[in-house]
C-alpha positions as CSV (number, residue, x, y, z in Angstrom):
1,E,86.6,105.1,88.2
2,D,87.9,102.8,91.0
3,M,91.3,103.3,92.9
4,E,92.9,100.2,91.0
5,H,91.9,101.6,87.6
6,I,93.6,105.0,88.5
7,L,97.0,103.5,90.0
8,V,97.2,100.6,87.7
9,D,95.1,100.8,84.5
10,C,94.2,104.2,83.3
11,P,96.0,105.3,80.1
12,E,95.0,109.0,80.8
13,N,97.5,109.6,83.6
14,A,101.3,109.1,84.0
15,Q,100.7,105.9,86.2
16,S,102.5,103.7,83.3
17,T,105.2,106.1,83.1
18,I,105.6,105.8,86.9
19,W,105.4,102.0,87.1
20,D,108.3,101.7,84.4
21,L,110.6,104.0,86.3
22,A,110.1,102.2,89.5
23,K,110.5,98.7,87.8
24,N,113.7,100.2,86.2
25,I,115.1,100.6,89.8
26,W,114.0,97.4,91.2
27,P,116.7,95.4,92.7
28,T,116.8,92.5,90.7
29,A,118.7,90.6,93.7
30,N,115.4,90.8,95.4
31,G,113.5,88.7,92.8
32,P,111.7,89.7,89.8
33,W,109.4,92.8,89.6
34,P,105.9,91.8,91.0
35,R,102.8,92.3,89.0
36,V,101.3,95.7,90.0
37,T,97.7,95.5,91.4
38,L,96.1,97.4,93.9
39,G,96.9,94.7,96.3
40,T,100.6,95.1,95.7
41,I,100.4,98.5,96.1
42,L,98.5,98.3,99.4
43,G,100.9,95.3,100.6
44,C,104.1,97.1,99.6
45,E,105.2,98.0,103.2
46,N,105.5,94.4,103.9
47,I,108.1,93.7,101.2
48,T,111.6,93.1,102.6
49,L,114.5,94.2,100.2
50,T,118.0,93.1,100.9
51,H,120.6,95.6,100.4
52,Q,123.7,94.7,98.3
53,R,127.0,96.4,99.0
54,T,129.1,97.8,96.3
55,N,132.9,98.2,96.5
56,N,132.9,101.7,94.9
């Protein structure tokens, strides 16, 4: 098994649950949830997210 299979494709671990949880907290103001690949994972430190203030 390669790293991409383990982190993205493997049905035998909790990866799909983790990615679903991450997708649920993704700030939609920053665009749609990206397709998760090994490249996306390795390059995630370069993603810039904008912070939206709430009036609570």
